[in-house]
Backbone as ProteinMPNN parsed JSONL, in Angstrom:
{"seq_chain_A": "XXXXXXXXXXXXXXXXXXXXXXXXXXXXXXXXXXXXXXXXXXXXXXXXXXXXXXXXXXXXXXXXXXXXXXXXXXXXXXXXXXXXXXXXXXXXXXXXXXXXXXXXXXXXXXXXXXXXXXXXXXXXXXXXXXXXXXXXXX", "coords_chain_A": {"N_chain_A": [[42.161, 14.866, 28.047], [41.232, 16.402, 26.321], [41.324, 14.549, 24.166], [38.792, 13.197, 25.18], [37.017, 15.03, 25.575], [37.099, 15.505, 22.416], [36.275, 13.465, 21.366], [34.036, 12.977, 22.486], [31.328, 15.363, 21.505], [31.893, 14.428, 18.875], [31.057, 11.875, 18.731], [28.722, 12.774, 20.351], [27.689, 14.276, 17.846], [27.55, 12.227, 15.456], [25.17, 10.72, 16.764], [23.18, 12.632, 16.949], [22.991, 12.704, 14.306], [21.934, 10.566, 13.221], [19.791, 10.423, 14.582], [18.108, 12.398, 13.893], [18.491, 11.398, 10.963], [16.718, 9.221, 10.851], [14.131, 10.102, 11.749], [13.079, 11.754, 8.968], [13.414, 9.627, 6.847], [10.61, 8.786, 8.108], [8.429, 10.362, 7.819], [6.594, 10.347, 4.971], [5.724, 9.55, 1.516], [4.047, 12.546, -0.648], [2.69, 11.894, -3.265], [2.694, 9.157, -3.204], [1.688, 7.921, -0.575], [-0.341, 5.875, 1.186], [-1.991, 6.99, 2.119], [-3.478, 9.462, 0.83], [-4.966, 11.07, -1.312], [-5.245, 11.552, -4.364], [-3.152, 10.378, -6.504], [-0.194, 10.043, -8.804], [1.314, 8.565, -12.034], [2.351, 5.8, -13.721], [0.708, 3.643, -15.517], [-0.156, -0.393, -16.255], [-1.524, -3.412, -17.703], [-3.578, -6.505, -16.661], [-1.852, -9.2, -17.507], [-2.932, -11.851, -19.356], [-2.663, -14.857, -18.948], [-2.878, -14.893, -16.005], [-5.999, -15.049, -16.037], [-7.941, -16.804, -13.621], [-6.965, -17.211, -11.424], [-6.509, -16.292, -7.451], [-6.562, -13.434, -6.28], [-5.456, -10.784, -3.719], [-6.711, -10.734, -2.003], [-8.062, -12.792, -1.676], [-10.971, -13.284, -3.774], [-11.313, -14.529, -7.105], [-8.828, -13.879, -10.157], [-11.024, -12.369, -12.649], [-10.026, -11.515, -16.256], [-12.14, -9.363, -17.466], [-13.517, -8.024, -15.274], [-13.793, -5.01, -13.395], [-11.162, -4.265, -12.24], [-8.043, -3.952, -10.004], [-4.616, -3.395, -9.652], [-2.752, -2.938, -6.936], [-0.052, -1.522, -4.105], [-0.61, 0.171, -1.243], [-2.723, 1.362, -1.004], [-5.934, -0.014, 0.5], [-6.918, -3.203, 0.171], [-9.988, -3.482, -1.614], [-10.556, -1.286, -2.348], [-12.24, 1.784, -3.559], [-11.078, 3.097, -7.047], [-11.049, 5.555, -9.201], [-9.634, 5.82, -12.266], [-7.953, 7.374, -14.268], [-6.945, 8.403, -17.388], [-4.125, 10.31, -18.74], [-3.935, 10.537, -20.935], [-5.916, 10.834, -22.841], [-7.834, 11.245, -21.308], [-9.731, 9.63, -20.544], [-12.197, 7.725, -17.904], [-12.239, 5.022, -15.426], [-14.011, 3.75, -13.07], [-12.495, 1.302, -10.742], [-12.084, -1.382, -8.899], [-9.852, -1.882, -5.862], [-7.857, -5.048, -6.03], [-6.315, -6.97, -5.46], [-2.564, -7.42, -5.544], [1.046, -5.879, -6.511], [4.032, -6.773, -7.8], [6.183, -6.358, -5.332], [9.115, -4.914, -6.419], [7.307, -4.088, -8.624], [7.64, -0.943, -10.412], [4.776, 0.489, -11.216], [1.901, 2.841, -10.332], [-0.345, 1.262, -10.485], [-2.152, -1.998, -11.625], [-4.075, -2.379, -13.818], [-7.416, -4.616, -14.561], [-8.2, -6.033, -18.058], [-10.02, -5.265, -19.145], [-10.557, -2.384, -18.267], [-8.661, -1.247, -19.08], [-9.248, -1.362, -21.696], [-11.565, -0.058, -21.293], [-10.194, 2.784, -20.162], [-8.595, 3.352, -23.101], [-5.669, 1.527, -24.107], [-4.713, -0.487, -23.969], [-3.061, -0.619, -27.069], [-1.161, 0.146, -26.312], [-0.094, -0.725, -24.059], [1.352, 0.44, -21.91], [0.377, 3.732, -19.566], [-0.28, 7.093, -18.684], [-1.372, 7.891, -15.399], [-3.86, 9.337, -13.205], [-4.617, 8.163, -10.497], [-7.382, 8.479, -8.078], [-8.441, 7.921, -5.165], [-11.567, 6.883, -4.219], [-12.772, 5.687, -1.916], [-14.285, 3.574, 0.381], [-16.76, 1.905, -0.231], [-19.235, 1.157, -2.796], [-19.782, 3.302, -5.575], [-22.053, 5.295, -6.467], [-24.331, 4.249, -9.337]], "CA_chain_A": [[41.257, 14.93, 28.25], [41.658, 17.167, 24.593], [40.73, 14.697, 23.43], [37.946, 12.504, 25.781], [35.826, 16.016, 24.986], [36.913, 15.912, 21.393], [35.67, 11.911, 21.421], [32.299, 13.001, 23.712], [31.226, 15.762, 20.871], [31.991, 13.51, 17.915], [29.485, 10.761, 19.676], [27.286, 13.487, 20.116], [27.178, 14.702, 16.77], [26.778, 11.673, 14.999], [24.089, 9.904, 17.441], [22.222, 13.674, 16.741], [22.618, 12.53, 12.913], [21.533, 9.466, 12.181], [17.869, 10.379, 14.815], [17.839, 12.929, 12.492], [18.227, 10.588, 9.584], [16.078, 7.764, 11.044], [13.153, 11.454, 11.543], [13.319, 12.024, 7.845], [13.087, 8.031, 6.171], [9.805, 8.034, 8.044], [8.143, 10.602, 6.663], [5.738, 9.849, 3.398], [5.562, 10.822, 0.272], [2.693, 12.659, -0.488], [1.997, 11.19, -4.138], [2.544, 7.474, -2.95], [1.46, 7.756, 0.455], [-1.999, 5.158, 0.573], [-3.769, 7.65, 2.649], [-2.822, 10.65, -0.275], [-6.329, 11.196, -2.019], [-5.033, 11.771, -5.472], [-2.1, 10.178, -7.007], [-0.236, 9.669, -10.159], [1.922, 7.344, -11.912], [2.701, 4.996, -14.696], [-0.265, 2.505, -15.41], [-0.213, -0.794, -16.961], [-3.008, -3.746, -17.279], [-2.637, -7.563, -16.417], [-1.684, -10.063, -18.841], [-4.491, -13.133, -19.832], [-2.365, -15.833, -17.996], [-3.459, -14.575, -14.479], [-7.117, -15.156, -15.799], [-8.687, -18.042, -12.673], [-5.627, -17.12, -10.567], [-6.463, -15.777, -7.209], [-6.47, -12.372, -5.997], [-5.179, -10.884, -2.716], [-8.231, -10.772, -1.21], [-9.209, -14.152, -2.498], [-11.008, -12.982, -5.281], [-10.639, -15.688, -8.774], [-8.851, -12.732, -11.207], [-11.121, -11.885, -14.278], [-9.821, -9.76, -17.235], [-13.482, -9.309, -17.381], [-13.784, -7.182, -13.761], [-13.704, -3.904, -13.735], [-10.47, -4.748, -10.697], [-6.467, -3.694, -10.414], [-3.608, -3.948, -8.623], [-2.27, -1.335, -5.781], [0.492, -1.838, -3.019], [-0.102, 0.597, -0.822], [-4.233, 1.324, -1.196], [-6.553, -1.057, 1.552], [-7.361, -4.587, -0.209], [-11.49, -2.865, -1.595], [-11.049, 0.802, -1.675], [-12.646, 1.877, -4.791], [-10.489, 4.465, -6.723], [-11.183, 6.434, -9.797], [-8.535, 5.997, -12.632], [-7.967, 8.643, -15.509], [-6.108, 8.138, -18.991], [-3.749, 11.363, -18.162], [-3.492, 11.223, -22.737], [-6.995, 11.434, -23.183], [-8.887, 12.295, -20.017], [-11.162, 8.927, -20.035], [-11.888, 7.536, -16.424], [-13.483, 3.944, -15.199], [-14.115, 3.182, -11.64], [-11.541, 0.346, -10.235], [-11.686, -2.116, -6.072], [-8.645, -2.508, -5.638], [-8.764, -6.309, -5.139], [-4.17, -7.284, -5.343], [-0.897, -6.305, -4.954], [1.255, -5.688, -7.389], [5.006, -7.386, -7.673], [7.265, -5.038, -4.779], [10.319, -4.318, -7.227], [7.307, -3.318, -9.495], [7.6, 0.85, -10.681], [4.252, 1.252, -11.636], [1.786, 2.408, -9.006], [-1.898, 0.145, -10.256], [-2.01, -2.81, -12.398], [-5.887, -3.176, -13.706], [-7.871, -5.628, -15.522], [-8.467, -5.69, -19.735], [-11.705, -4.708, -19.523], [-10.697, -1.609, -17.281], [-7.505, -1.001, -19.949], [-9.76, -1.304, -22.493], [-11.734, 1.668, -21.194], [-9.108, 3.497, -21.004], [-8.371, 2.723, -24.479], [-4.501, 1.818, -23.453], [-4.441, -1.62, -25.25], [-2.437, -1.235, -27.81], [0.816, 1.065, -25.248], [0.456, -0.993, -22.569], [1.407, 1.549, -20.693], [-0.073, 4.932, -19.516], [-0.15, 7.735, -17.142], [-2.889, 8.099, -15.161], [-4.652, 9.89, -12.245], [-5.586, 7.359, -9.227], [-8.462, 8.699, -7.308], [-9.376, 6.947, -3.859], [-12.598, 7.315, -3.92], [-13.436, 4.632, -0.645], [-14.306, 1.248, 0.348], [-18.492, 1.991, -0.919], [-19.104, 1.29, -4.528], [-19.465, 4.564, -6.057], [-23.819, 5.792, -7.393], [-24.001, 4.537, -10.953]], "C_chain_A": [[40.234, 16.35, 27.084], [40.609, 16.446, 24.095], [39.394, 13.1, 23.958], [36.656, 13.919, 25.386], [35.765, 15.554, 23.069], [36.023, 14.387, 21.424], [33.804, 12.717, 21.828], [31.859, 14.108, 22.659], [31.296, 15.248, 18.673], [31.226, 12.29, 18.414], [28.448, 11.505, 19.768], [27.212, 13.749, 18.981], [26.294, 13.552, 15.41], [25.113, 10.783, 15.603], [22.591, 11.112, 17.146], [21.928, 13.692, 14.861], [21.755, 11.112, 12.789], [19.764, 9.228, 13.33], [17.379, 11.363, 13.678], [17.193, 12.859, 11.295], [16.675, 9.75, 9.614], [13.83, 9.48, 10.975], [12.449, 11.344, 10.106], [12.995, 10.895, 7.051], [11.722, 7.66, 6.664], [8.459, 8.97, 7.362], [7.628, 10.542, 5.009], [5.938, 11.091, 2.347], [4.849, 11.449, -0.315], [1.901, 11.767, -2.046], [1.777, 9.671, -4.333], [1.944, 6.65, -1.822], [0.005, 6.794, 0.685], [-2.416, 6.641, 1.288], [-3.554, 9.448, 1.729], [-4.058, 10.322, -1.322], [-6.363, 11.123, -3.994], [-3.296, 10.829, -5.795], [-1.355, 10.026, -8.231], [0.953, 9.066, -10.7], [1.376, 6.235, -13.642], [1.221, 3.568, -14.073], [0.035, 1.228, -16.594], [-1.772, -2.004, -16.744], [-1.982, -5.56, -16.821], [-2.715, -8.792, -17.743], [-2.774, -11.19, -18.653], [-4.034, -14.165, -19.395], [-2.435, -15.788, -16.365], [-5.396, -15.273, -14.224], [-7.381, -16.742, -14.87], [-7.436, -18.593, -11.587], [-6.419, -16.032, -9.133], [-5.649, -14.781, -6.791], [-5.922, -12.392, -4.4], [-6.281, -10.958, -1.678], [-8.826, -11.729, -1.052], [-10.286, -14.743, -3.589], [-10.521, -14.2, -6.326], [-10.578, -14.303, -9.836], [-9.831, -12.943, -12.503], [-10.772, -10.85, -14.885], [-11.51, -8.916, -17.566], [-14.323, -8.07, -16.582], [-13.214, -6.271, -14.424], [-12.594, -4.02, -11.929], [-9.021, -4.178, -11.147], [-6.176, -3.561, -8.972], [-3.16, -2.489, -8.037], [-1.518, -2.247, -4.34], [-0.04, -1.182, -1.792], [-1.803, 1.084, -0.369], [-4.938, 0.223, -0.068], [-6.649, -1.778, 0.255], [-9.402, -3.766, -0.72], [-11.836, -1.741, -1.823], [-11.626, 0.551, -3.753], [-11.724, 3.257, -5.399], [-11.123, 4.569, -8.874], [-9.942, 6.272, -10.605], [-8.591, 6.587, -13.971], [-6.799, 8.385, -16.2], [-5.39, 9.316, -19.449], [-3.796, 12.087, -19.821], [-4.533, 11.502, -22.935], [-8.439, 11.477, -22.561], [-10.071, 10.753, -19.544], [-10.649, 8.165, -18.466], [-12.625, 6.16, -16.427], [-12.73, 4.513, -13.721], [-13.041, 1.662, -11.354], [-12.452, -0.547, -8.667], [-10.485, -3.197, -6.344], [-8.392, -4.053, -5.223], [-7.095, -7.244, -5.156], [-3.569, -6.257, -5.045], [-0.251, -6.639, -5.88], [2.564, -6.0, -6.825], [5.883, -5.942, -6.808], [7.987, -4.609, -5.685], [8.998, -3.627, -8.722], [7.287, -1.644, -9.682], [6.152, 1.05, -10.735], [3.448, 1.101, -10.026], [0.307, 1.631, -8.803], [-1.468, -0.616, -11.924], [-3.916, -2.721, -12.794], [-5.89, -4.85, -15.046], [-7.688, -5.109, -17.209], [-9.249, -5.409, -19.981], [-11.549, -2.34, -18.812], [-9.254, -0.715, -18.497], [-8.374, -0.781, -21.374], [-10.856, 0.252, -23.031], [-11.768, 2.73, -21.586], [-8.392, 3.72, -21.953], [-7.098, 3.169, -24.667], [-3.683, 0.58, -23.911], [-3.275, -1.459, -25.704], [-0.655, -0.947, -27.001], [0.903, -0.18, -24.689], [0.367, -0.774, -22.133], [0.801, 3.331, -21.124], [0.032, 5.343, -18.729], [-1.016, 8.381, -16.539], [-2.947, 8.7, -13.737], [-5.147, 8.67, -11.356], [-6.544, 8.543, -8.352], [-8.861, 8.402, -6.042], [-10.494, 7.741, -4.113], [-14.146, 6.242, -2.681], [-13.615, 3.616, -0.566], [-15.948, 1.031, 0.23], [-17.735, 1.921, -2.692], [-19.42, 2.814, -5.045], [-21.39, 4.694, -7.129], [-23.259, 5.343, -8.894], [-25.039, 6.347, -11.571]], "O_chain_A": [[39.129, 16.888, 27.141], [39.518, 16.864, 23.708], [39.199, 12.162, 23.186], [35.533, 13.644, 24.965], [34.703, 15.331, 22.487], [34.813, 14.58, 21.548], [32.741, 12.744, 21.209], [32.789, 13.301, 22.674], [30.813, 15.753, 17.66], [30.522, 12.193, 17.408], [27.338, 11.138, 19.384], [26.104, 13.285, 18.714], [25.254, 13.703, 14.768], [24.207, 10.384, 14.872], [21.409, 10.77, 17.116], [21.083, 14.344, 14.248], [20.839, 11.024, 11.971], [18.891, 8.385, 13.123], [16.52, 11.166, 12.819], [16.265, 13.429, 10.722], [15.812, 9.681, 8.739], [12.833, 9.472, 10.254], [11.312, 10.874, 10.056], [12.034, 11.187, 6.339], [11.229, 6.635, 6.193], [7.643, 8.475, 6.583], [8.376, 10.706, 4.044], [6.119, 12.303, 2.231], [4.684, 10.655, -1.241], [0.833, 11.161, -1.974], [1.076, 9.074, -5.15], [1.708, 5.442, -1.793], [-0.908, 7.351, 0.076], [-3.293, 7.302, 0.73], [-3.531, 10.478, 2.403], [-4.009, 9.34, -2.062], [-7.299, 10.733, -4.693], [-2.426, 10.918, -4.928], [-2.214, 9.771, -9.075], [1.835, 8.958, -9.848], [0.333, 6.143, -14.288], [0.934, 2.975, -13.032], [0.401, 1.579, -17.715], [-2.748, -1.764, -16.033], [-0.791, -5.848, -16.709], [-3.555, -9.019, -18.615], [-3.417, -11.214, -17.603], [-4.982, -14.938, -19.256], [-2.016, -16.703, -15.655], [-5.963, -15.695, -13.216], [-7.026, -17.779, -15.429], [-7.102, -19.695, -11.15], [-6.929, -14.991, -9.548], [-4.42, -14.86, -6.79], [-5.855, -13.444, -3.763], [-6.254, -11.366, -0.517], [-9.904, -11.819, -0.465], [-10.48, -15.861, -4.066], [-9.395, -14.693, -6.251], [-11.567, -13.723, -10.285], [-9.412, -13.688, -13.39], [-10.936, -9.675, -14.557], [-11.569, -7.737, -17.916], [-15.294, -7.414, -16.96], [-12.507, -6.295, -15.432], [-13.085, -3.899, -10.806], [-8.757, -3.953, -12.328], [-6.756, -3.569, -7.886], [-3.213, -1.358, -8.522], [-2.021, -3.181, -3.716], [-0.008, -2.034, -0.904], [-1.971, 1.113, 0.85], [-4.062, -0.589, 0.225], [-6.49, -1.119, -0.773], [-10.026, -3.59, 0.326], [-12.92, -1.179, -1.66], [-11.474, -0.281, -4.647], [-11.552, 4.258, -4.703], [-11.494, 3.602, -9.539], [-8.935, 6.512, -9.939], [-9.42, 6.132, -14.76], [-5.73, 8.162, -15.63], [-5.765, 9.669, -20.567], [-3.75, 13.277, -20.13], [-4.58, 12.663, -23.339], [-9.58, 11.641, -22.995], [-10.899, 10.729, -18.633], [-9.527, 8.022, -17.981], [-13.527, 5.992, -17.247], [-11.74, 5.158, -13.375], [-13.141, 0.946, -12.35], [-13.192, -0.139, -7.773], [-10.252, -4.349, -6.709], [-8.714, -4.348, -4.072], [-7.145, -8.375, -4.674], [-3.677, -5.102, -4.634], [-0.617, -7.685, -6.415], [2.716, -5.739, -5.631], [6.158, -4.867, -7.341], [7.509, -3.532, -6.039], [9.429, -2.917, -9.631], [6.719, -1.118, -8.725], [5.97, 2.116, -10.148], [3.659, 0.33, -9.09], [-0.221, 1.37, -7.721], [-0.861, -0.168, -12.896], [-4.798, -3.015, -11.987], [-5.162, -5.551, -15.749], [-7.163, -4.046, -17.54], [-9.493, -5.186, -21.167], [-12.33, -1.408, -19.005], [-9.16, 0.512, -18.468], [-7.971, 0.123, -22.106], [-10.992, 1.01, -23.992], [-12.381, 3.436, -22.387], [-7.377, 4.375, -21.715], [-6.803, 4.292, -25.077], [-2.479, 0.522, -24.159], [-2.324, -1.947, -25.094], [0.435, -1.513, -27.086], [1.971, -0.783, -24.8], [-0.507, -1.145, -21.349], [0.754, 3.941, -22.193], [0.379, 4.704, -17.736], [-1.488, 9.414, -17.013], [-1.935, 8.501, -13.064], [-6.258, 8.24, -11.664], [-5.947, 9.589, -8.099], [-10.014, 8.798, -5.872], [-10.496, 8.967, -4.219], [-15.37, 6.135, -2.618], [-13.213, 2.71, -1.296], [-16.388, -0.051, 0.618], [-16.743, 2.248, -3.344], [-18.815, 3.512, -4.232], [-21.651, 4.199, -8.226], [-22.267, 5.762, -9.49], [-24.937, 6.751, -12.73]]}, "name": "protein", "num_of_chains": 1, "seq": "XXXXXXXXXXXXXXXXXXXXXXXXXXXXXXXXXXXXXXXXXXXXXXXXXXXXXXXXXXXXXXXXXXXXXXXXXXXXXXXXXXXXXXXXXXXXXXXXXXXXXXXXXXXXXXXXXXXXXXXXXXXXXXXXXXXXXXXXXX"}
């Protein structure tokens, strides 16, 4: 009888821990959640070899347009990207996705990276602010 009670308690404890672990893993992280209005992280820019290729939303990529790739924001979303080193900012449209193993939060077109002033360094820390689906008024 003692063995049965011990096994029952052990089984129940493991079940409760498993449910608790599943609940904790579903909580989104605020900085990386697509619902979060502001995100911070590392930005890079597209290589010229991607010019002329299709993006995730079907557009043809051009390094001359103000566009970007992001893994969680909906395609067609406009965001303001601010270089945290020099405070320059640019508005871009999300039209592509990053490689799933990429640790950066956004990959910008060369035109956007030029406006942000990080072509020489290749990477920079940025703030990404979600503006919505409509192009911002100029």
